[in-house]
Backbone of each chain as ProteinMPNN parsed JSONL, in Angstrom:
{"seq_chain_A": "MTRLHMLGLVVATALFAATSVHAEGDKAAGRKLVYTCAGCHGVPGYTNAYPQYPVPKIAGQNEQYIINALHGYQSGDRKHPTMDAQAESLSDAEIQNIAAYLSSLAK", "coords_chain_A": {"N_chain_A": [[-45.686, -19.753, -8.829], [-44.096, -21.072, -9.347], [-42.738, -19.433, -11.481], [-42.362, -16.86, -10.154], [-40.121, -18.25, -8.7], [-38.032, -18.486, -11.038], [-38.0, -15.956, -12.079], [-36.77, -14.805, -9.512], [-34.108, -15.955, -9.65], [-32.707, -14.843, -11.957], [-32.863, -11.851, -11.569], [-30.979, -12.717, -9.403], [-28.466, -13.812, -10.376], [-28.323, -11.473, -12.739], [-27.021, -9.924, -10.751], [-25.637, -11.49, -9.361], [-23.713, -11.048, -12.188], [-22.952, -8.657, -12.918], [-21.815, -7.539, -9.904], [-19.423, -9.115, -10.39], [-18.415, -8.078, -13.222], [-17.53, -5.407, -12.259], [-16.248, -5.782, -10.211], [-13.445, -6.892, -11.369], [-10.265, -5.499, -12.537], [-8.815, -5.539, -14.842], [-4.856, -6.622, -15.492], [-2.907, -6.804, -17.522], [-4.152, -4.901, -19.744], [-4.381, -3.153, -17.701], [-1.056, -2.087, -17.839], [-0.137, -1.288, -20.331], [-2.154, 0.64, -20.35], [-1.004, 2.946, -18.559], [0.965, 3.993, -19.837], [1.241, 5.965, -20.328], [1.035, 7.684, -18.433], [2.954, 7.314, -17.124], [5.155, 9.655, -18.238], [4.703, 11.405, -16.724], [4.271, 10.518, -13.696], [6.742, 8.667, -13.529], [8.967, 9.493, -13.194], [11.293, 9.462, -11.243], [11.218, 12.12, -8.238], [9.72, 13.845, -10.118], [8.731, 17.158, -10.821], [6.162, 18.86, -10.006], [4.234, 21.926, -11.529], [3.586, 25.019, -10.972], [1.54, 25.419, -8.367], [4.477, 24.793, -7.128], [5.213, 20.873, -6.516], [6.287, 17.565, -6.17], [5.136, 15.202, -8.24], [3.027, 13.118, -7.177], [4.12, 9.509, -6.022], [2.86, 6.622, -7.59], [2.462, 3.859, -8.433], [1.736, 0.763, -6.877], [-0.326, 2.262, -5.175], [-3.034, 2.297, -3.801], [-6.035, 0.31, -5.071], [-9.119, 0.648, -4.941], [-8.792, 3.195, -4.356], [-7.402, 4.847, -5.975], [-9.105, 4.538, -8.157], [-11.102, 5.898, -7.521], [-9.817, 8.965, -7.038], [-9.537, 9.267, -10.152], [-12.179, 9.2, -10.438], [-12.707, 11.043, -9.004], [-11.455, 13.56, -10.335], [-13.196, 13.446, -12.956], [-15.118, 14.487, -12.126], [-14.369, 16.719, -11.304], [-14.075, 16.9, -8.027], [-11.644, 16.798, -7.827], [-8.992, 18.936, -8.565], [-6.875, 19.373, -11.33], [-4.872, 20.605, -13.813], [-3.42, 18.901, -15.541], [-4.267, 16.55, -15.111], [-7.039, 16.435, -15.031], [-7.703, 16.015, -17.776], [-6.525, 14.031, -18.411], [-7.781, 12.246, -17.261], [-10.988, 12.776, -18.336], [-10.739, 11.561, -20.541], [-10.811, 8.356, -20.116], [-12.545, 5.491, -19.848], [-14.826, 3.831, -17.627], [-14.193, 1.214, -17.47], [-11.447, 1.54, -18.287], [-10.142, 2.908, -15.952], [-10.514, 1.013, -14.452], [-8.883, -0.602, -14.916], [-6.053, 0.38, -15.083], [-6.403, 0.49, -12.19], [-5.935, -1.671, -11.177], [-3.704, -2.66, -11.954], [-1.999, -0.847, -11.306], [-1.998, -1.047, -8.371], [-1.571, -3.663, -7.905], [1.403, -3.625, -7.875], [2.282, -3.137, -5.345], [5.167, -2.866, -3.437]], "CA_chain_A": [[-44.874, -19.708, -8.179], [-42.36, -21.349, -10.153], [-42.536, -17.914, -12.038], [-41.258, -16.228, -8.991], [-39.048, -18.91, -8.392], [-37.339, -17.851, -11.924], [-37.554, -14.461, -11.37], [-35.436, -14.547, -8.392], [-33.163, -17.198, -9.965], [-32.356, -14.179, -12.937], [-32.131, -11.084, -10.831], [-29.986, -13.026, -8.55], [-27.798, -14.062, -11.438], [-27.795, -10.222, -13.366], [-26.605, -8.921, -9.869], [-23.559, -11.985, -9.035], [-22.37, -10.479, -12.928], [-22.849, -7.116, -12.612], [-20.427, -7.519, -9.324], [-18.023, -9.54, -10.522], [-17.346, -7.356, -13.784], [-17.675, -4.235, -11.606], [-14.573, -6.295, -9.12], [-12.137, -7.653, -11.788], [-10.086, -4.788, -13.87], [-7.459, -6.508, -16.083], [-4.076, -5.372, -14.657], [-2.31, -6.513, -18.58], [-4.927, -4.185, -19.834], [-4.068, -1.148, -17.444], [-0.079, -1.632, -18.005], [-0.455, -0.579, -21.362], [-2.494, 2.313, -20.316], [-0.295, 3.513, -17.493], [2.386, 4.449, -20.496], [0.665, 7.8, -20.453], [1.434, 8.041, -16.751], [4.969, 7.454, -17.147], [5.632, 11.423, -18.312], [5.158, 12.816, -14.959], [4.401, 9.911, -12.728], [7.209, 7.459, -13.965], [10.189, 10.364, -13.131], [11.881, 9.758, -9.649], [11.329, 12.877, -7.775], [9.808, 15.01, -11.297], [7.473, 18.337, -10.027], [4.699, 19.555, -10.844], [5.232, 23.72, -12.303], [2.755, 26.293, -10.583], [2.717, 25.255, -7.716], [5.767, 23.362, -6.86], [5.465, 19.921, -5.674], [6.619, 16.597, -6.61], [4.147, 14.309, -8.86], [2.911, 11.38, -6.05], [4.278, 8.273, -6.262], [1.237, 5.85, -7.542], [2.837, 2.415, -8.185], [1.35, 0.575, -5.775], [-1.159, 2.49, -4.204], [-4.591, 1.479, -3.019], [-6.524, 0.178, -6.003], [-10.112, 1.758, -4.707], [-8.423, 4.933, -3.888], [-6.872, 4.902, -7.561], [-10.274, 4.792, -8.891], [-12.175, 7.452, -6.788], [-9.174, 9.562, -7.396], [-9.861, 9.339, -11.344], [-13.422, 9.691, -10.633], [-12.253, 13.037, -8.704], [-11.388, 14.527, -11.39], [-13.857, 13.617, -13.841], [-16.918, 15.104, -11.445], [-14.121, 17.959, -10.35], [-14.348, 17.243, -6.838], [-10.332, 17.557, -7.42], [-8.752, 19.932, -9.836], [-5.797, 19.873, -11.463], [-5.518, 20.739, -15.525], [-3.103, 17.914, -16.867], [-5.26, 15.098, -14.815], [-8.864, 16.638, -15.742], [-7.836, 16.425, -19.223], [-6.4, 12.518, -18.6], [-9.232, 11.296, -16.262], [-11.778, 12.881, -18.779], [-10.173, 10.332, -21.799], [-10.671, 6.983, -19.982], [-13.881, 5.064, -19.634], [-15.133, 3.055, -16.456], [-13.457, -0.017, -17.564], [-9.948, 1.605, -18.381], [-10.141, 3.269, -14.684], [-10.642, 0.107, -13.45], [-7.665, -1.582, -16.036], [-5.333, 1.109, -14.589], [-6.357, 0.838, -11.029], [-5.823, -3.056, -11.179], [-2.573, -2.82, -11.855], [-0.682, 0.372, -9.783], [-2.157, -1.77, -6.765], [-0.911, -5.319, -8.122], [2.866, -3.472, -7.629], [3.139, -3.11, -4.387], [6.714, -3.591, -2.776]], "C_chain_A": [[-43.419, -20.299, -8.489], [-41.551, -19.858, -11.196], [-41.63, -17.191, -11.47], [-40.219, -16.856, -8.966], [-37.438, -18.002, -9.661], [-36.577, -16.352, -12.05], [-36.899, -13.912, -10.862], [-34.041, -15.177, -9.268], [-31.697, -16.276, -11.09], [-31.742, -12.888, -12.135], [-30.734, -11.456, -10.423], [-28.283, -12.757, -9.333], [-27.438, -12.944, -12.243], [-26.428, -9.482, -11.901], [-25.148, -9.54, -9.129], [-22.833, -11.616, -10.302], [-22.372, -9.501, -12.807], [-21.704, -6.638, -11.445], [-19.225, -7.915, -9.58], [-17.4, -8.437, -11.658], [-17.075, -6.239, -12.796], [-15.624, -4.372, -10.323], [-12.647, -6.602, -9.842], [-11.538, -6.29, -13.238], [-8.714, -5.498, -14.174], [-5.92, -6.081, -15.682], [-3.133, -5.397, -16.499], [-2.255, -5.221, -19.614], [-4.126, -2.745, -19.421], [-2.472, -1.167, -17.606], [0.188, -0.953, -18.913], [-0.949, 0.474, -21.44], [-1.412, 3.037, -19.446], [1.099, 4.121, -18.349], [2.11, 5.822, -20.471], [1.266, 8.485, -18.876], [2.531, 8.51, -16.796], [6.068, 8.517, -17.557], [5.739, 11.919, -17.143], [5.176, 11.258, -14.027], [5.594, 8.784, -12.751], [8.785, 8.265, -13.884], [10.512, 10.296, -12.125], [11.83, 11.524, -9.344], [11.064, 14.541, -9.321], [8.875, 16.196, -10.684], [6.803, 18.886, -10.797], [4.701, 21.229, -10.998], [3.817, 23.967, -11.648], [1.777, 25.795, -10.001], [3.599, 24.254, -7.642], [5.787, 22.34, -6.109], [5.6, 18.659, -6.257], [5.047, 15.776, -6.775], [4.293, 12.987, -7.462], [3.642, 10.228, -7.112], [2.451, 7.004, -6.674], [1.314, 4.242, -7.971], [2.614, 1.555, -7.151], [0.609, 0.964, -4.33], [-2.251, 2.249, -4.497], [-5.118, 1.244, -3.99], [-8.302, 1.144, -6.279], [-9.523, 2.747, -4.084], [-8.321, 5.499, -5.614], [-8.3, 5.32, -8.644], [-11.488, 5.268, -8.282], [-11.106, 8.87, -7.105], [-9.186, 10.042, -8.839], [-11.109, 9.834, -11.593], [-13.455, 10.745, -9.941], [-12.197, 13.805, -9.125], [-11.937, 14.288, -12.539], [-15.288, 14.238, -13.412], [-15.932, 16.248, -11.223], [-14.128, 18.033, -8.636], [-12.241, 17.256, -6.579], [-10.228, 17.999, -8.593], [-7.019, 19.675, -10.256], [-6.041, 19.12, -13.129], [-4.991, 19.4, -15.918], [-3.854, 16.307, -16.55], [-6.488, 15.431, -14.442], [-9.124, 16.132, -16.864], [-7.493, 14.524, -19.221], [-7.322, 11.567, -18.199], [-10.324, 11.512, -17.096], [-11.768, 11.386, -19.906], [-10.468, 8.932, -21.496], [-12.191, 6.635, -19.316], [-13.5, 4.518, -18.389], [-14.103, 2.233, -16.284], [-11.574, 0.013, -17.537], [-9.503, 2.221, -17.093], [-9.586, 2.013, -14.259], [-9.197, -0.797, -13.577], [-6.506, -0.861, -14.986], [-5.391, 0.87, -12.754], [-5.833, -0.36, -10.494], [-4.548, -3.427, -11.27], [-1.698, -2.194, -11.105], [-1.1, -0.463, -9.007], [-1.71, -2.982, -6.924], [0.849, -4.771, -8.074], [3.455, -3.183, -6.533], [3.987, -3.993, -3.422], [6.218, -4.616, -1.587]], "O_chain_A": [[-42.261, -20.117, -8.113], [-40.399, -19.506, -11.451], [-40.514, -16.872, -11.879], [-39.19, -16.217, -9.19], [-36.437, -17.35, -9.362], [-35.446, -15.869, -12.092], [-36.352, -12.857, -11.185], [-33.007, -14.51, -9.324], [-30.504, -16.569, -11.177], [-30.529, -12.736, -11.986], [-29.68, -10.93, -10.78], [-27.366, -11.982, -9.063], [-26.286, -13.034, -12.668], [-25.394, -8.835, -12.069], [-24.173, -8.969, -8.641], [-21.605, -11.65, -10.227], [-21.264, -9.209, -12.359], [-20.883, -5.748, -11.667], [-18.173, -7.388, -9.217], [-16.314, -7.897, -11.448], [-15.881, -6.329, -12.508], [-14.655, -3.697, -9.974], [-11.501, -6.584, -9.391], [-12.032, -6.126, -14.354], [-7.792, -5.849, -13.437], [-5.866, -4.859, -15.542], [-2.7, -4.313, -16.889], [-1.29, -4.656, -20.129], [-3.602, -1.828, -20.053], [-2.158, 0.021, -17.521], [0.773, 0.1, -18.661], [-0.59, 1.333, -22.246], [-0.959, 3.988, -20.083], [2.075, 4.6, -17.771], [2.966, 6.693, -20.627], [1.766, 9.56, -18.544], [3.024, 9.623, -16.613], [7.286, 8.466, -17.39], [6.588, 12.651, -16.634], [6.308, 10.917, -13.686], [5.417, 7.893, -11.92], [9.735, 7.723, -14.45], [10.051, 11.27, -11.529], [12.38, 12.24, -10.181], [11.693, 15.584, -9.502], [8.157, 15.726, -9.802], [6.857, 19.285, -11.96], [5.527, 21.7, -10.216], [2.943, 23.116, -11.81], [0.841, 25.542, -10.759], [3.484, 23.09, -8.025], [6.283, 22.497, -4.993], [4.767, 18.59, -7.16], [4.141, 15.691, -5.946], [5.22, 12.304, -7.028], [3.703, 10.11, -8.336], [1.396, 6.832, -6.064], [0.342, 3.496, -7.849], [3.524, 1.613, -6.324], [0.683, 0.533, -3.179], [-2.475, 1.93, -5.665], [-4.863, 2.286, -4.594], [-8.644, 1.886, -7.199], [-10.041, 3.077, -3.017], [-9.016, 6.321, -6.211], [-8.393, 6.134, -9.562], [-12.652, 5.002, -8.581], [-11.719, 9.886, -7.432], [-8.865, 11.224, -8.965], [-11.387, 10.609, -12.508], [-14.336, 11.546, -10.252], [-12.669, 14.874, -8.735], [-11.338, 14.837, -13.464], [-16.276, 14.422, -14.123], [-16.622, 17.184, -10.819], [-14.181, 19.114, -8.049], [-11.653, 17.594, -5.552], [-10.963, 17.732, -9.544], [-6.11, 19.82, -9.439], [-6.646, 18.152, -13.589], [-5.746, 18.651, -16.537], [-3.982, 15.33, -17.288], [-7.059, 14.788, -13.561], [-10.249, 15.784, -17.221], [-8.158, 13.792, -19.954], [-7.581, 10.445, -18.634], [-11.09, 10.557, -16.964], [-12.595, 10.476, -19.973], [-10.431, 8.163, -22.457], [-12.81, 7.325, -18.506], [-12.351, 4.554, -17.948], [-13.27, 2.282, -15.379], [-10.746, -0.796, -17.119], [-8.282, 2.112, -16.978], [-8.454, 1.877, -13.797], [-8.611, -1.438, -12.704], [-6.08, -1.578, -14.08], [-4.369, 1.107, -12.109], [-5.267, -0.284, -9.403], [-4.181, -4.466, -10.721], [-0.826, -2.699, -10.399], [-0.045, -1.018, -8.7], [-1.375, -3.503, -5.861], [1.627, -5.703, -8.274], [4.662, -2.98, -6.402], [3.817, -5.086, -2.882], [7.045, -5.263, -0.945]]}, "seq_chain_B": "MNRVLTLISFGAVLAFASTASLANGNIANGKTKAATCFACHGVDGNSVDPQYPRLAGQYNLYLQHVLHEYKDGQRDNPIMKGMVATLSDQDIEDISAYFASLPSKLDTLKDHIGGDK", "coords_chain_B": {"N_chain_B": [[28.535, 48.643, -5.011], [29.331, 46.509, -3.282], [27.039, 46.994, -1.36], [25.131, 45.897, -3.362], [26.098, 43.25, -2.832], [26.064, 42.537, -0.649], [22.701, 42.707, -0.299], [22.654, 40.857, -2.274], [23.141, 38.092, -0.687], [21.668, 38.737, 1.13], [18.925, 37.772, 0.174], [19.624, 35.209, -0.941], [19.894, 34.037, 1.817], [17.381, 34.409, 2.284], [16.077, 32.459, 0.567], [16.62, 30.508, 0.968], [16.435, 29.887, 3.345], [13.536, 29.816, 3.426], [13.036, 27.508, 1.915], [14.099, 25.206, 3.437], [12.495, 25.205, 5.354], [9.868, 24.724, 4.282], [10.724, 21.99, 3.637], [11.076, 20.702, 6.022], [10.498, 19.549, 8.414], [8.934, 17.937, 11.635], [9.627, 14.705, 13.069], [9.468, 13.094, 15.143], [7.387, 14.408, 16.598], [5.625, 14.185, 14.585], [4.237, 11.625, 14.527], [3.408, 11.704, 17.237], [1.151, 13.946, 16.192], [-0.104, 11.974, 14.032], [-1.998, 10.278, 15.226], [-4.629, 10.452, 14.872], [-4.624, 9.87, 12.127], [-4.342, 6.887, 12.172], [-6.148, 5.273, 11.914], [-7.746, 4.988, 9.81], [-5.61, 5.067, 7.625], [-3.527, 3.542, 8.606], [-1.159, 2.412, 11.517], [1.808, 1.967, 10.105], [1.197, 3.572, 7.905], [0.399, 2.393, 5.45], [-2.621, 1.561, 4.424], [-5.262, -0.355, 5.436], [-8.093, -1.551, 4.101], [-8.829, -0.678, 0.942], [-9.837, 2.023, -0.048], [-8.83, 3.746, 0.84], [-5.938, 5.566, 0.95], [-2.711, 4.545, 0.38], [-0.052, 6.076, 2.2], [2.731, 6.153, 3.874], [5.961, 6.406, 3.252], [5.589, 8.368, 0.932], [6.278, 10.631, -0.866], [7.365, 13.766, 0.865], [6.454, 16.52, 0.471], [4.662, 16.254, -1.424], [2.689, 15.519, 0.348], [1.97, 17.422, 2.328], [1.57, 19.459, 0.204], [-1.049, 18.443, -0.432], [-2.788, 17.806, 1.933], [-3.317, 21.012, 2.683], [-4.598, 21.342, 0.333], [-7.097, 20.068, 0.584], [-7.67, 21.14, 2.932], [-8.315, 23.863, 2.07], [-9.954, 23.464, 0.5], [-9.425, 23.028, -2.673], [-9.273, 20.217, -3.091], [-12.29, 18.477, -2.481], [-13.494, 17.066, -0.629], [-14.928, 15.878, 2.135], [-14.232, 13.815, 4.527], [-11.702, 14.245, 4.887], [-11.514, 17.176, 5.003], [-12.872, 17.353, 7.681], [-10.821, 16.467, 8.745], [-8.303, 18.041, 8.586], [-8.963, 20.529, 9.027], [-8.456, 21.599, 11.746], [-5.781, 21.462, 11.423], [-2.483, 23.05, 11.961], [0.526, 24.571, 9.68], [2.949, 24.061, 10.685], [1.674, 21.348, 11.847], [0.948, 20.036, 10.167], [3.5, 19.749, 8.104], [4.852, 18.111, 9.948], [3.438, 16.169, 10.248], [3.19, 14.978, 7.775], [6.324, 14.782, 7.191], [6.514, 12.593, 8.658], [4.736, 10.25, 7.521], [6.158, 10.188, 5.576], [8.4, 9.366, 6.063], [8.692, 6.742, 6.327], [8.757, 3.614, 6.103], [7.876, 1.953, 2.595], [5.338, 0.559, 0.254], [5.392, 1.736, -2.045], [5.807, 3.48, -5.288], [7.772, 4.772, -8.408], [6.488, 5.491, -11.345], [8.684, 3.966, -13.105], [9.9, 1.68, -13.788], [7.591, 0.404, -14.437], [6.689, -0.128, -16.684], [4.91, -0.249, -20.314], [4.133, -2.568, -23.041], [4.665, -5.266, -23.214], [4.459, -7.481, -21.121]], "CA_chain_B": [[28.826, 47.094, -5.085], [29.205, 46.326, -1.348], [25.455, 47.211, -0.933], [24.737, 44.39, -3.548], [26.478, 42.457, -2.528], [24.899, 42.031, 0.896], [21.682, 42.644, -0.495], [22.323, 39.008, -3.161], [23.379, 37.293, -0.028], [20.762, 38.377, 2.043], [17.964, 36.967, -0.56], [20.218, 33.972, -0.768], [19.78, 33.91, 2.731], [16.478, 34.136, 3.126], [15.76, 31.757, -0.296], [17.7, 29.516, 2.25], [15.352, 29.738, 5.028], [11.729, 29.464, 3.092], [13.041, 26.409, 1.581], [14.426, 24.445, 4.417], [11.356, 25.455, 6.219], [9.481, 23.337, 3.544], [11.273, 20.52, 3.311], [11.675, 20.721, 7.061], [9.188, 18.872, 9.635], [9.541, 16.679, 12.455], [8.703, 13.296, 12.468], [8.263, 12.62, 16.253], [5.958, 14.82, 16.791], [4.292, 14.159, 13.678], [3.933, 10.419, 14.53], [1.552, 12.098, 18.069], [-0.192, 13.988, 15.53], [-0.794, 11.408, 13.385], [-2.624, 9.076, 15.708], [-6.161, 10.054, 14.064], [-4.778, 9.503, 11.093], [-3.877, 5.668, 11.804], [-7.66, 4.066, 12.245], [-7.996, 4.644, 8.14], [-4.438, 5.105, 6.562], [-2.624, 2.339, 10.079], [-0.373, 2.467, 12.057], [2.369, 1.743, 9.146], [1.017, 4.184, 6.704], [-0.585, 1.829, 4.85], [-4.199, 1.331, 4.688], [-5.838, -1.902, 4.886], [-9.228, -0.682, 3.582], [-8.105, -0.217, -0.455], [-10.249, 3.115, -0.725], [-7.765, 5.044, 1.597], [-4.505, 5.959, 0.063], [-1.283, 4.396, 1.514], [0.827, 7.128, 2.862], [3.97, 5.614, 3.922], [6.839, 6.815, 1.622], [5.25, 8.823, -0.458], [6.48, 12.415, -0.975], [7.234, 14.804, 2.128], [5.971, 17.522, -0.158], [3.275, 16.013, -1.706], [1.651, 15.186, 1.222], [1.206, 18.323, 2.645], [0.541, 19.781, -0.887], [-2.751, 17.433, -0.472], [-3.03, 18.435, 2.885], [-3.189, 21.788, 1.928], [-5.565, 21.407, -0.652], [-7.97, 19.733, 1.409], [-7.941, 22.253, 3.93], [-8.498, 24.909, 1.374], [-11.045, 23.395, -0.698], [-9.517, 22.652, -3.674], [-9.638, 18.887, -2.925], [-13.253, 18.423, -2.21], [-13.571, 15.515, 0.679], [-15.947, 15.558, 3.215], [-13.568, 13.356, 6.028], [-10.464, 15.026, 5.334], [-11.778, 18.182, 5.224], [-12.841, 17.524, 8.747], [-10.017, 16.034, 9.589], [-7.706, 18.766, 8.322], [-9.735, 21.428, 9.549], [-7.742, 21.576, 13.155], [-4.046, 21.089, 11.545], [-1.7, 24.419, 11.648], [1.163, 24.676, 8.706], [3.403, 22.525, 11.48], [1.478, 20.038, 11.905], [0.902, 19.791, 8.444], [4.636, 19.831, 7.93], [5.851, 17.319, 11.354], [2.836, 14.893, 10.043], [3.837, 14.699, 6.456], [7.377, 14.283, 7.128], [6.392, 11.285, 9.406], [4.175, 9.36, 6.45], [7.295, 10.099, 4.218], [9.689, 8.476, 6.614], [8.102, 5.154, 6.5], [8.865, 2.087, 4.777], [7.156, 2.209, 1.749], [5.342, 0.062, -0.821], [4.645, 2.5, -3.431], [7.267, 3.269, -6.196], [7.444, 5.5, -9.234], [5.698, 3.64, -13.041], [9.479, 4.062, -13.429], [10.304, 0.223, -14.313], [6.601, -0.612, -14.825], [5.528, 0.549, -17.918], [5.161, -1.025, -21.714], [2.718, -3.247, -22.98], [4.756, -6.691, -23.635], [4.586, -8.434, -20.15]], "C_chain_B": [[28.796, 45.856, -4.054], [27.697, 45.849, -1.255], [24.941, 45.468, -2.162], [24.888, 43.599, -3.86], [26.162, 41.315, -1.431], [23.478, 41.723, 0.338], [21.594, 40.82, -1.013], [22.304, 38.401, -1.763], [22.069, 37.096, 1.181], [19.127, 37.603, 1.466], [18.654, 35.512, -0.829], [19.451, 33.21, 0.473], [17.929, 33.047, 3.082], [15.174, 32.887, 1.965], [15.921, 30.568, 0.048], [16.321, 28.946, 2.779], [14.037, 28.837, 4.367], [11.614, 28.019, 2.494], [13.792, 25.005, 2.422], [13.027, 24.147, 5.359], [10.187, 24.484, 5.303], [9.826, 22.137, 3.949], [10.75, 19.724, 4.746], [10.012, 19.738, 7.783], [9.375, 17.538, 10.85], [8.85, 15.525, 12.976], [8.2, 12.666, 13.666], [7.34, 13.291, 16.553], [4.855, 15.103, 15.665], [3.912, 12.549, 13.118], [2.779, 11.123, 16.289], [0.909, 12.425, 17.443], [-0.785, 13.55, 14.695], [-1.95, 10.22, 13.808], [-4.166, 9.15, 14.942], [-6.143, 9.366, 12.915], [-4.805, 7.639, 10.845], [-5.209, 5.117, 11.408], [-7.699, 4.395, 10.351], [-6.588, 4.655, 7.19], [-3.662, 4.344, 7.493], [-1.647, 2.81, 10.084], [1.117, 2.414, 11.449], [2.134, 3.008, 8.096], [0.618, 3.561, 5.444], [-1.658, 0.785, 5.118], [-4.533, -0.201, 4.31], [-6.991, -1.392, 3.655], [-8.717, 0.436, 1.883], [-8.773, 1.305, -0.944], [-9.42, 4.077, -0.359], [-6.438, 4.663, 0.901], [-2.87, 5.42, 1.569], [-0.412, 5.515, 1.333], [2.022, 6.779, 2.909], [5.112, 5.769, 2.616], [6.634, 7.545, 0.54], [5.638, 10.319, 0.149], [6.156, 13.333, -0.042], [6.422, 16.247, 1.811], [4.846, 17.241, -1.169], [1.922, 15.937, -0.882], [1.181, 16.245, 2.182], [0.895, 19.392, 1.397], [-1.352, 19.292, -0.683], [-3.465, 18.135, 0.498], [-3.893, 19.822, 2.992], [-4.609, 22.38, 0.939], [-6.763, 20.838, -0.186], [-8.995, 20.662, 2.485], [-8.537, 23.572, 3.032], [-9.798, 24.754, 0.001], [-11.037, 22.398, -1.876], [-9.509, 20.974, -4.189], [-11.173, 19.082, -2.031], [-13.639, 16.737, -1.347], [-14.326, 15.751, 1.984], [-15.362, 14.962, 4.879], [-12.491, 13.904, 5.958], [-10.6, 16.307, 5.181], [-11.311, 18.061, 6.491], [-11.754, 17.166, 9.586], [-8.658, 17.427, 9.415], [-7.725, 20.306, 8.818], [-8.651, 22.315, 10.802], [-5.691, 22.011, 13.196], [-3.797, 22.876, 11.413], [-0.605, 23.8, 10.536], [2.467, 23.574, 9.38], [2.705, 21.391, 11.389], [1.504, 19.402, 10.844], [2.519, 18.983, 7.845], [5.284, 17.91, 8.966], [4.797, 15.731, 10.53], [3.155, 14.33, 8.489], [5.06, 14.197, 6.598], [7.31, 12.38, 8.204], [6.422, 10.014, 8.723], [5.658, 9.041, 6.144], [8.282, 9.515, 4.638], [9.705, 6.935, 6.532], [8.601, 4.305, 6.011], [7.809, 1.942, 3.647], [6.34, 1.411, 0.62], [5.248, 0.731, -2.148], [5.893, 2.773, -4.082], [6.613, 4.681, -7.251], [6.689, 4.65, -10.441], [7.493, 3.519, -13.436], [10.358, 2.923, -14.349], [9.324, -0.36, -14.877], [5.709, -0.37, -15.302], [6.144, -0.253, -19.272], [4.332, -1.984, -21.662], [3.233, -4.78, -23.339], [4.273, -7.669, -22.416], [2.943, -8.188, -19.186]], "O_chain_B": [[28.371, 44.701, -4.1], [27.269, 44.702, -1.12], [24.564, 44.36, -1.777], [24.356, 42.968, -4.773], [26.063, 40.092, -1.332], [23.045, 40.578, 0.471], [20.933, 39.899, -0.534], [21.139, 38.08, -1.526], [21.641, 36.123, 1.802], [18.36, 37.016, 2.229], [17.815, 34.616, -0.909], [18.708, 32.232, 0.387], [17.478, 32.033, 3.616], [14.024, 32.559, 2.26], [15.399, 29.613, -0.527], [15.562, 27.988, 2.631], [13.656, 27.697, 4.634], [10.565, 27.375, 2.48], [13.932, 23.917, 1.865], [12.684, 23.093, 5.894], [9.723, 23.493, 5.868], [9.12, 21.366, 4.6], [10.223, 18.612, 4.783], [8.852, 19.542, 7.422], [9.913, 16.44, 10.709], [7.653, 15.467, 13.257], [7.172, 11.993, 13.738], [6.289, 12.711, 16.824], [3.821, 15.771, 15.651], [3.519, 12.196, 12.006], [1.562, 10.945, 16.326], [-0.167, 11.828, 17.432], [-1.805, 14.092, 14.269], [-2.583, 9.493, 13.041], [-4.759, 8.158, 14.519], [-6.993, 8.571, 12.515], [-5.138, 7.097, 9.791], [-5.206, 4.417, 10.396], [-7.627, 3.297, 9.799], [-6.643, 4.217, 6.041], [-2.53, 4.51, 7.038], [-1.098, 3.468, 9.2], [1.913, 2.847, 12.282], [3.137, 3.343, 7.466], [0.519, 4.244, 4.425], [-1.666, -0.296, 5.706], [-4.23, -0.926, 3.362], [-6.694, -0.954, 2.543], [-8.426, 1.625, 1.747], [-8.393, 1.802, -2.004], [-9.222, 5.104, -1.008], [-6.094, 3.58, 0.429], [-2.416, 5.697, 2.68], [-0.082, 5.829, 0.19], [2.643, 7.065, 1.885], [5.068, 5.37, 1.453], [7.232, 7.491, -0.534], [5.377, 10.886, 1.211], [5.012, 13.776, 0.069], [5.886, 16.937, 2.678], [4.201, 18.175, -1.644], [0.738, 16.14, -1.154], [0.137, 16.076, 2.812], [-0.03, 20.18, 1.591], [-2.434, 19.862, -0.825], [-4.432, 18.866, 0.28], [-5.067, 19.758, 3.358], [-5.28, 23.412, 0.919], [-7.706, 21.33, -0.806], [-10.192, 20.82, 2.727], [-9.35, 24.263, 3.646], [-10.264, 25.463, -0.89], [-11.822, 21.5, -2.18], [-9.689, 20.582, -5.342], [-11.184, 19.771, -1.011], [-13.971, 15.623, -1.752], [-13.566, 15.67, 2.949], [-15.748, 15.351, 5.981], [-12.043, 14.201, 7.065], [-9.481, 16.818, 5.228], [-10.165, 18.329, 6.851], [-11.653, 17.415, 10.787], [-8.094, 17.638, 10.489], [-6.763, 21.061, 8.953], [-8.219, 23.458, 10.655], [-4.859, 22.423, 14.004], [-4.576, 23.716, 10.961], [-0.7, 22.585, 10.367], [2.869, 22.566, 8.8], [3.2, 20.424, 10.811], [2.039, 18.314, 10.634], [2.579, 17.884, 7.293], [5.925, 16.953, 8.532], [5.266, 14.612, 10.324], [3.334, 13.127, 8.296], [5.154, 13.05, 6.162], [8.054, 11.399, 8.201], [7.218, 9.081, 8.834], [6.242, 7.981, 6.37], [9.126, 9.082, 3.854], [10.654, 6.164, 6.672], [9.033, 4.716, 4.934], [6.674, 1.784, 4.097], [6.925, 1.754, -0.407], [5.028, 0.137, -3.203], [6.959, 2.4, -3.592], [5.588, 5.344, -7.095], [6.401, 3.454, -10.428], [7.582, 2.708, -14.358], [11.169, 3.134, -15.251], [9.484, -1.321, -15.63], [4.519, -0.298, -14.997], [7.274, -0.722, -19.41], [3.783, -2.364, -20.628], [2.37, -5.565, -23.734], [3.673, -8.684, -22.77], [2.69, -8.891, -18.208]]}, "name": "protein", "num_of_chains": 2, "seq": "MTRLHMLGLVVATALFAATSVHAEGDKAAGRKLVYTCAGCHGVPGYTNAYPQYPVPKIAGQNEQYIINALHGYQSGDRKHPTMDAQAESLSDAEIQNIAAYLSSLAKMNRVLTLISFGAVLAFASTASLANGNIANGKTKAATCFACHGVDGNSVDPQYPRLAGQYNLYLQHVLHEYKDGQRDNPIMKGMVATLSDQDIEDISAYFASLPSKLDTLKDHIGGDK"}
């Protein structure tokens, strides 16, 4: 019985730890990572070529949406040559950090 | 010479017309047509659930492009695929014009980069 309790406690702790790690991105680390993004996303009105359309505003965008978008480029659900390559180079933790920083910029 | 000039002016008019039709869209009609979008993206275009993107103040032509991408499968998203299936090109222009016209919490990264802060 005691052993069962212990097991429950261990499982609960592990679950809690996993959840809190997953939810928290590091904004300061994200701020450094988005330096690369600014080459296109930091120029107001900057246009994608072939086809032509403006590169989206991403500062202030919602956190989970950013995470999903970058994972979408990794998995191929979204296709864009430049973004595929960028997303490919990012770890899950880096994606969370970027999303934490970008979403914190909402005006 | 005259004929060439005429031809050039025709070309210019056509180019202007196609640019104008790309950029235009009727905001008031867009608001009506966007009613379905509000459940997830918010009446003010700022989604409360962080899994859905904020649309308010996003670039008009970007929104149009994305809606076409959902429609032709370039972006693979089951929810949005269903939403855009019945939209005409005119609907897409109007809806994009509406969301682009709303007060925005979005920005470019222009003043938000650097490793110091």
